[in-house]
N, C-alpha and C positions, 0 to 999 in steps of 0.2 A: 480391490483395494481402492481408497482413490488416491492418487496422488495429483502433483502439482497442473497438471501436468491437464487434469479434469475435472481443476477446480471450482468451482461456482465463480470467480472473477472475471468470468467468458459466457456472460449467456444468462444471471440470474436475472428470470424475470420478475418472480417477490421480489427482490429488491431492488426494482429497477435499474438494473445495469443496462446498460443498450449495447449489444454487438455492432460493432463499428468497422470500417474499412478504416484508412492510413489515413485519410480527409478527415476523420471524425471526429464531433468534439459538443463541446456540454456550449444550448443556447448563451450566446452573450447576449449581456443584458437582462439574461431571466431571474427568481428568484432559485437559489441552491438550498436554501433552507425550508426542513420539517416539524413542525413544532416538537419540542420532547426530546431530539432525537441528539445524539454528539453534545447533551450540556453540561456531562458530569466531568470537569475540567476542575473544579473545585476542589475532588477528593482522591485529585494523585497523587500518589506517595511524590515528595517533590523533592528536589537534588539541586544545585549550583548550575545557572543558564552555561550549554555550554553551546551555546548559537551566541555567548557574549551578549545579550540584551536584556538581561536583567531578570527574564521572566523565568521565574519556578516551573520547571517542568518534571515532568513522572519521570524515573526511572525507567532503561528497558534496558535488559539483557538478554543476549539471544539464548533460543535451549541449544545447550552440548550439541557442537559438530557442526551447526548450523554459520553459516556465515554468508552476510549480502556486501556486496560490491559496489561502491556506487562510483561511476567518473562522469561530469568532471564531477568529484565532492562541491568545489566552489570555484566562481569566477573571473574572483575580485569584483563584484559589484552590488554594493549590500544588500539592495532587494532585492537581487536577485538569489542573492545565497541565502536568504531566509528562507523564499521559498523550496531549493533544492535540500534545503535544512531539514524543514518542516516534515513534506512529504517525506522524505528520507525516513524520520524519526517513526511514520503513520508505518511503513514499512515493516519499517524493526517489531513495532510495538505487534503488527498483526502476526509477527513468525511467532514472539515473545508469550502472546497473549491461547495461540495453537502449542507452544509448549506445555504452560499451564493448564491447557485444557478450560481454557477462561472465555467461552462469549463475550462477560459482561465487562470486559478488562475496561478500567480508565484510562487509562494510555491509549489507545487505542479512541477510545470518544475525544480524548482531548484533542487528536490531531485529525478528527474528520466528524461529519458529522450528514444531514440530506443521505443520500441513494449511497455512496461511497462507502456510508459507517452503516448504512442497514448491509449492503455486501457484504460485509467483514464481518459483520455476527454469524452471516450465513453461515461465511466460509468457512468463520474460525468452529460452527456448529458440528460443521461437514464430520470438520478431524478428530471431535471429541465424539460423536453418534458411532464413528470408528474407531476409534482407541488408535489413533497415529498421531504422530507430530513431524514435523519437517528438520530434515537435515542436507548434509553439501553443503552446495556455493551456489551461490541465482547472481548474476551479472548484471547491472542498471547499468545501461549505456547509452550518452547520443541527449543527454537528459537534456531538451532548451525551455528556454520559459519567456511566451510574451504576457505582455499585460494590455487589459482592456480599457478603455473609455470609463467602466461602471467597476474599473478597482478590482475586479478579481483577475488573477494571473491564469495561464492556461501551460500545460507543461509535457512534452512530449518526448517517451522513450523509452527503447527496447529490451525486454527483458531475455536472456540468456537462461532461462531454466534446465540445460541438459546436463546441465553434473547435481543439480535438486533433485532431493529425493523425499520420499516419507522413511518414517520407520515404526514399527510397533512396536507401543508404548510395557506388552507384557513381555511380548518375546524380547525385545531389542534388535531385531533383524529389518532390514534395512532393505528398501524393495527396488534395486537399481535397475535403474529401467532404460532401455536405448535409446539414447539421439536422434530425435524425427525432426520435419521441418514444424512441427508444434510444440516444441519445446523454445522457439521463438516467437516472441509476442509484444504487437504494440503498443503501444497505449497513449493515453489522449485525457489528462486529467484535468482538472478543473480545482480551484481554489482560491479560498477567502480567508480573508484577513479578520479574525474577529475582535470584542473587545479588551481583550485581552494582550490583542498582538500575535498571537498566532497564526499562520497559515493552515486554516485548515481544509484538507481535501474533500471534497463536497460530491464531488460526479468525476465518472471514469467512468472509459470509454476504451476498446479493445478492438484488436484483429490477430487472432492465432493464426501462423505460420506468415508469420507477413514477409513478406521478399524485403521491405525493406529492412528486416532485422535480423537475417538471415546470411552466412557468415560466406 
């Protein structure tokens, strides 16, 4: 059975995701755009902006029993907090799409494009194929943002998946797996602000079992 520990987030060649070490990241100054990918923002179901920036955003709801914790959620710096907010909503949108069994999620495309969007579609599709959803708690900690001269933002963070599981949709049975070093993942993401003012995640590199993220 597919679990979060074996998700295509790490090492999906078809989605052009790169498996990297802790120093890994997207190429500075490079183009993050792939034509026709992640451009479905206008069709998203609207809600008042939770970021306080006036942008009409899709409403995102996590599957029952699923919880994502983000630390820090904000820093007090408006530009940094906008990046943190939109990346968190992107991760939440992925879990929502898994719960709805919807690889074509408009919320996911609202918050991502490029190789990150392709990887998300592939990952969500794997859960659909297996007939599973997500449950439990995943914690994203040590979230740090840096800005590049080309206008993009880099975001690094750790994911603690030790309490995150999959659940069979038909039987409702949760696949509780023991925590191992691979339950801890280091991520290095690249984001770009689109014309609507949304910080879309465009690339993601990762190292599963990273010493930097293990307790």
